[in-house]
N, C-alpha and C positions, 0 to 999 in steps of 0.2 A: 803286578808291582808287589815287591816284598814288603814285610813289616817294617823294614829299616827305612824304605824309601818312603812307604806311606807316613811313618813317625816322623821323618825330615819334613815332608810337605806339611803334616799336620802342625808340626811344632812352629815351622817357619810362618804358615797362614796364620795361626794365633798370634805370635809375636807381632806381625805385620798390621793385623787388626787391631790388635790393643795399641800400638803405636799410633796408627792412624787416628783412632777414635781419640786417644788423648792429645795427639796433636792438634785437632780440628777443636777441642775444647780449649786447650792453652791459647792456641793463636786468636781465636774470637775472644777470650777472657782477657789476654795481654793486650789486644787493640783497644777493647773497651776501658781497660784501666789507664792504660797510657793516655788516651784521648780525654778521658776525665781529669787525668792530672796535669795534662796541658792546658786544658781549658780553664780548671780551677787557677793554675798558675798564671794565665793570662788574666783573667779577671781580676786577680789580687795586683797584678802589674798595673792594670788601667786604674783600678780604685786608688791605688797609691798616688798615682799621677793626678787623678781627678781632686783627691784632697789635698794636694799641694798646689794645683792649678788655680784655685777659685781666684786668689787675689791677683796672680799675674794675667790671668784673662781680662778680669775686670780692669786693671790697671795698663793692659795691653803692654805687658813687660816681655816683649818677643824674646830677648835673649836669654831670659830665665826658661820660657817655654822651650826653645830649640835645645836649652840644656836638658829639659826633661825627657824630650824625645830621644836626642841622642844617647844619653845615658840608659834609657831603657833597651836600646838595640845593643850597646856595647856591654851591658852588664848582664843580659840574659841571652844565652845561647838559644837560637831557634828563632829568635825575633827577626823576622824579614823586614817589617818597617813599623813605624810608629808614628802618629801625626795627631794634633788638636785642632779642632774646630770651634767656631764661635757659635752664638745661638743661631744663626742664620745657615750654619752647615758650610761656612766658607773656611778653608784650611788656613790656618794662622801660623802653624809649626809642623815640620814635616822633615823626617829623615832625609827625603830626597827633596832638595831644595826647589827643584823644577816644578813641583805640585803645588807649590804656594799659591794660595788665590784662588784655587779651583773650588767648585761648589760639590759639595757631596749631600747626602740624605740629612736633614735636621736631627738634632739630637734626639734620642729616643727617651722615653720615660723611664726606663730599666735597662739593665746590661741586655745586650742582644748578640747571640753566637751565630755564625752561619759559615758556611763551606765555599770557599772560592777554589777552585781547581785543587791544587795541592796544598793549600793555605787555609787555616782556621782564622777567620776575621772577627774579632770582638771588639765590640763598640759599647763604651759605658759612659752615661751622661755626667757632666761636671753640673752640681747643683748647689746652690747656697739657700738653704732652707728648702723652699719648694720651687725656687726659681730655675730654669735650666740656663746656664751660662754657656754650655758648650758640649762638646763631648771628647773623649780619648779613644783613639781606635790602634789596635795592634794587629799584626799578622804575624801568625805562628806557622812555621813550616813542619809539614807531615814527614820530612825525610827520616827524622830519628825514629818514628813510629814504624815506617816502612822498613828501616834497615834493622830494626830490632826484630821485627817478624821474618824478615828475609833470613837472619842469622838464625833464627829459631827453626826455620824451615830446613834449611841446609843442614843444621845439626841432627834433625829427625831422619833426613834422607841417609846421611852417613850412618847414624846408629842402625837404621833399617838395614843398610847394605851389609855392616858387619855381623849384624844377627844372622842375615840369610848365609853368608859366608862360613860363620862358625857353625851353623846346623849341619853343614855338610862334611865335618869333620869325621863323622862316623856316628852310628847309633850306640855304641858303648860308651864314648866320651859324653854324649849328650844324655844318656840315661844317667850316669854318674854325677856330671857336673853340672847339668841344666835342668833335667827334670825335677829333682828336688827343689830348686830355687824357683822354677815356674811354678810347682804347686804351692810353694809358700806366697808367691806372688799372687796367684790366683786365690787363695784364701783370704789374702789382704785385700784384693779388690771387691771381692764378694763381702767381706765384713764392712768395707767402706759405702759400698751400694746399700747395705742395710742400714747405714746412718751411723756407724761406730767410726766418726772421723779423727778419734784419738788412736787409731790403729796404725802403727808404724811396722813395715816390711822390715825385718831383720836378715837382711842379705849382705853380708860383709864380704862383697866382691868389687873389684874396680872395673869389670868387663861390661858388655852390653846388658847383661841381666842385672848387673848392680845399677847401672843408669836407668833401667827400666824401673825397678825397685824405688830409686830416688825420684824419678818423674812420678810414680803413683803415690809417693810418701808426700810430695810437693802439692799434688791433686788433692789428698785428703786435708793436707794444711789450708790450702785456699777454700775447699768447701766448708771445713770448719769456720774459717772467716766469714764466708757468706752467710752461715748460720747465725754465726754473732751478729752480723749486721741486720739479719731479719729480726732477730730477737731485740735488736736496739731499735727497729722502726715499730715493733709491737710496744716496747718501753715508751717511745714517743705517743704512740697513739693513746696509750694510758694516760700519759702526761696530759695529752691534749683534752682528754674526759676529765680529769682532775682540773683543769684549768677552767673548763666549761662548766664544771660545778661550782668552782668559786666565783667565777663572773656571774652566775645566775644568783647565787646567794647574795650578792653586793647589791645586786638591782632591785630597785622597790618592787613588792609585790601587789601594790595598788596605789592609785593617784590619791594623794589626799587632798581633802576638801578645804577650801580657803575663800574666805567671804569676798564676794566681788568678782571671782575669777572661776571659770570653768575651764580644767585640763584635761588634756588626752595624752597618751604617749604611744609610741609603737617601737618595738625592738625585734629584730630578727638576726640571730647570729649566723656567721659564715660557716663553711664547711670547717675551715680550720678556725681556732678560737682567735677572734680579733681582740682589740683593746677598746670597745666602746664601753661607756659608762656614763649613766645619768642619774639624777637623784634629786630628793625634794628635802629642803631644810626648815621646818617652821621656827620663824624667828618673831613670835608675838604677833604684832599686827602686820607684820610683812612675811613674806616666803620666798626662801631662797631656792633657786633651780639652778643645776649644774648640769652641762654636758660635755663631756671629754672623749678623748682619743687617745689611748696610750699606745706609743710607737713599738714597742715588744708585743709579741706574741707568746703563747703559751703560758706555762706555770708562772713564769718570771714577769710577764706582763701583767697576769692577773693578781700577783703579789703586790706589784708598784700600784696597781689600782685599788686595792685594799687598802694600802697606805694612804692613798690619797683620800679615800673616803674617810679614814679616821682623823687624817689632818684638817679637812673641812668641818666635819663634825665638831672638833674641838675647838676650831677658831670661831666657827658660828656661834658655838655656846659660850665664848667669851664676851660675845656682843659688840665685836669690832667693825669699823666700817669696811665696806666691800674691797677697798684697795689695800688695807691694812690685812685682811683675811689673805688676799692672794700673796702678798710681799711675805707673810710669816710661811705660808706653806711652800713657796718658791726656795725659801732659804733651807727649809729641812731637806726638800728634794735634792738640792745641789750638792749636799753631803752624802745622800743615801742612794740615788737613782744610779743604775751602772751606766758607765760610759757609753755614749752612742745612743741612749734612750733618751726620750723626752715626751712630754704631754702638751698635746693642743687642749684649751678648756675655754669654755663660755661659761660665765657664773653671772646670774641675772637675780636680781632683789625685786619683787612684786610688791607694790603697795596699791591702794585703791585708784589714786590718781595719778601714779607715775612709777616709772621703773629705774632701775640702775643697772648698767650691764659693763662688764670688763671682758676683753677676748685675749686669751693669751694663744696668739697664733691660729686661732680657730677660724672654721667659715664664719661666712658673714650671718646675720640673722634679719628676718622681715617682719613687717608689721604691715598689715592689710588695713587702712583707714579709709572707709568710704569708697571702696572699691579700688583706692590707689594704692599699689604696692611700693612700700619703702624699703630701700636696703641699706644696713647699717654693718660696718665692720670696725669697731674700735681698734685703735693701735695697741699693740702688745706682742711680746715674743713668748714662745712656748716655754713652760715651766720646765725646770731641770735643765735650761739650755745655759751650758756654762762659757759661752763665749764673751759674755759681759759680765760685770760686777753687779752683785745685788744692788747696789745704790744706783747705778745706770739702768738696771731693770726696772726698778718701781719707777723711775722717772719718766722711761718710756711708755708706761702703761696709763693708757687713756680710760677715764671713766664717763661713761656716756650716760647722761640723764635724759629722759623723753617723758613727756606727759601723755597719758593714755586717757581715752574717753571710752563710754559706754558703746560697745560693738567692735571696738578695736581687737584684731586678732593677731598674735605674735606666733611665729614659726621659727625653731631653732633645731639643728640638725648635725649629723655627722657626715664625711664626705663619702661615706659608704652609699648614701642617697645619689649623690651627682656623679659619683664614679661606677655606679652600676653599670653593667655592660650587657648588651644583647648578643646572641650567638654570632654576630658579625664582628665583634670587638668595639663598636660604637658605644661611647659613654652617653648616659641619662643626660647630664649635663644641667646647668644653672638655668638654661634658657627655657627648657622644658618644665623644669621645676617652677619657675617664675609664672609659667602659663597657667598651670595647675592652681597655684595660691591664689591667683586673681580670681579664679572662680570657686573658692572655698565656701561651703555652705555655712549657714549661722551655726549649726549643731556642732560642737567640738568632736565628737563620736563619728559623724559622718565626713567631717573635714578628714580625720585620720585614715579613714577608709578610702577617701578619694585619693590621697597622696599614695597609699600603699596600692591601690589598683592601679594606678598610673605607672608605677615603677614596676611592678609585676606583669603588667601588659607590656612594657617595653622590653624588659629582660627576656620574656618568652622561655622562662625555665632555665635560661643558661646558668652555669654553676657560678655560686655567688662567692666571689673572693673576699669580701669584707662585710664586717657588721652593718646592719642596716638600723639607724636610730634617728627619731625624731620626736619633738615635743611641741604641741599645738596648744596656745592660752588664749582665751577669750575674754574680756572684760565685760563683766555685765552689771547690770543695775543692782 
């Protein structure tokens, strides 16, 4: 075979190989991006409906619920169906009226995404505070993704065929018109492969070679975008490290001494920075103890936690009563806390003979009295919760007063304890916690180790999703 034939074959083979490699990359990348965008869009639709459907579900306003699901299908191309269930999984609104009343799975704890043939199904719970009222489900068709991928594949096939035909026009034309551009493309690909994603192939042509140059330039652009996303992930990682440092600096380095009480605390951070916070506030002959959970994560949550500590310290120093302290802290947070964030908090004041406690939407606390485990959960809404006025908020806040005797043990904690999961996804739960608390030893340090050991043995080194924080206080003579 002559040089011309070999050059034509070599050139054609190289172009097809390049085209095939780029095609595989772009088809995979395009499918991944389109799928992710579709899922994010679907979750956003569900969350918008969920936020609007709280009152209609509670009041069983079927007309409004039907309007939500019908509008979701009409206004959003690709939505095959949409329905809303109650807390038992019964469909109460559906774009297909024949399916009303049917039972499906109960509402999940968080957004769920799964594939059903050619449909992406997304389920988002409808919650009021922490109570699940129902769920919103939509089905998104994959037809648009398949259509886009098919179009791209056909385009590549057509371009490849044209390139092969062009190669057969002759060695002289190829040498003069193509080889120079191919060399430029090759150099560009090499530089891009070496990490120069700003490299652009300057081929001013409108034929197949120009299209290859365009595709390679697009590849470089997308690779640069991927690189920027990686840098952003590293930035987020660093932000988490900063947030963890902030959080560690806010927590007490040691448990203060307080006459008549022995106190122990445990804190173990999650892999991601959570929002747990606990602290002690000497108040003369009394001791203030706070345990809280900020809804946000990262630096933002840590800064809110820092502000909370400052506000509590300032209000405690003013010598106000427990209800006045919470009232003033909440009024400041309502103005400063970002929308969508809130804080659950338990604030307790220890005295020798009694305790005072308020709960702002926090977990219950326990008192072990003569082997009898007593559970208390004073009424109260989370701090920074802007759905009610400050006046209504303080009226709804209950101050719980309890007398304590020598030998009584108090246990306060965050939901990272009861929501700790084992490798099978099962939660530790309040029942297991209460069984352990009934057997708490007299020594506070041993009591802390007992609870820690119980949670650790249950989770069996499963990844920790939330901070685990608790405080044990025992009344002594």
